[in-house]
C-alpha positions, 0 to 999 in steps of 0.5 A: 323579334322581326316582322312577319309576314305572310301572303294571302291567295289574293295578293294581301298582305298581312304583318306583325311584328310582336311587342309584347312587353306592350298590353295594348295592339295598334291595328291598320289597314293600310292601302296604296292609293290616295289623293294621287290616283284620282283624275282631275273631276273627281278631286277629294274622292280619295278624302270623302270616301274615308270620310263617309267610311264610318257613316254606318255599313249593312251592320254597323250605324255610325253610333254603333261603330264609334260605340262598340270600338269605345265601349272595349276603350278602344280608338279608331281612325282615319287618314287620306294622303296623297300616295296612300290611306289608312285606316287603325285601331289601337286597343288592349291586347286581347280586343284587336279582334274586334277592331280587325271586324270593324275596321274590315267591316267600314273598309268593304261594307260601308252603305255610303247613305245619300243621307249622310253623305249629305251632312258629312259633305258639309263638314269637309266643305268646313274642313276645306274653309279651315284649311284656307283660314290656317296660312301655314296650311294654305301656303303648303298647297299653293307649294304643291300646285307651284310645283306640280301644276295640273299633276295630282300632286299639285292638287289638294287632298282635300279637293275643291269646294266646288268639286265636293259639292257635287260629289255623288255616290256613284263617283264615289263607289267607282273610286274605292272599285278601281283602288281598294284592292288587295295586291295594294293593301297592307294589314297589320299590326304592332303589340302583343299580337299572335301573327298565325292568329292575325294572319288567320283572322284577316284571311278571314276579313280580306281573303275575298278582295279583289287581287286588282293591280298597282296604280299607274300612275303617270310622273310628274314635272316640276313645275317650278311657278309661283302661287301667292294670295293675299291676304289681310294678315300681319305676316307673309308665310313663304315656301321655296321649294326644289325638285329632290331625289324620290323614296327609292332613289337610294340618295334618299339617306342624303336628302334628310341629311341635307334637309336636317343640315340646313333647317332640321332644328335649333342646331341647324343652320336656317334656325340659328342664321334666321333666327337666333343670330338675327330675329328674322322670324319665329319659325324656320324649318326645312322639309325634304318630302318624298314620293314614289317617282319624284320628291322635294326640298324645301323650306318654309318661314314667317315673317313680317313684311319689313323682314321680308326682303332681309329673311329670302336674302338669308336664307337663300344665302343658306340653301347655297351654302349647303353646296360649300363647307360642311363639318363633321359635327353637322353631318354627324349631328344630322344622323343624330337625328334621324338615326333617333327618329327611325329608333324612337317609333320602336317605342311607340306600336302606332308608330311602329304599325305606321312605320312598317305597312309605309316601308313595304307598300314603298319597297315591298319589304321591311328593312331590319333597323341596323340595314337602315342605321347603316345607310345612314351612317354611310351617307358623307360630306362630299354626298351632302354637297354635291346632291346640295350643288344638284338640287340648289344650283342647277335646278328653279325653285317654286315659290308659294307666299300667303299674307302680307306680299308688298315686301315679297320680291318676284319669283324671277329675283328669287331664282337669281339667287340660286345661278351660280356666278 
């Protein structure tokens, strides 16, 4: 059965995908508002607010929220991203109205009590400290700053220690009022759920939220800088990334195929050349990250200082090789990986809910599976090579590194490796 959609009078969209063979329902609220929609002085407020939603409402204490959902055997959580915030739950099929009631309560009526804010402030400061202690987390945060500088995409979702320490309840309320609007929201459920009943319940809980308007976002410039941090580690963690198409660009499917061939699995070029043939590192992969108006294609790897020069040389050569020969076997394998990842979401109610909600927020519709598969199938070798040429042959990469930096070459030296002779 296809996705059913109802638009409420205030502009909020309700989506369901009935999966009658399941005994459960996954549901949630997806909002087109995240860390990217913060001003510089309030960096971290979206994430802080998401935490505070669970700390009590006008009707429920924090303990009540946890006990009610878990007494029904359900689970509830939330997540903040650069461009979206999600509050979600999963229950048995008879209990989704309870889950929706709790989700609506924490979304619309959290009290943001000062005493709870102080406790949660310490929790978030610990979260920030933990991220700094994880080099593979820190190197990606630095990669964002190296790529986007002072633009909101270049800032941490968690915020900084100083800003979190000084965050006020008024800032939190102000950000919520500016961003939690019906026109930016999708309430979605997948599993054993009736659309009409779900839409009626959504109207009751969310029908009075102001319509508002879509985010007014400024597109970033790709800065192509270098950000490094020396740490007493046994390895050097490295990210090299280039500007790439955004998710509305028709080349986005070519980008994902390119990333998969480059470093999407054990059969990828990077894994085979860097790890299997040379033993230069344990972990290496490529990633294609897309936003509404920009994207990144990059590579992560970690190795010992004595292997760092060779790792960089081989990695750059493999990236540049994508402009040359690409075999039919490689492209078919990459397509198979992408198609499988899309289809497998149908086997999980939670994954399917996240998939269709994000698709609707991004495109204003939910493409059917056949359309997505056809777009992947349509990608050609010539298109992937041309995109690789546009990305690697014409751009300057950003670079971030964490750990032992004694053998790390300069940013200028790295950039010169991608200049077509």
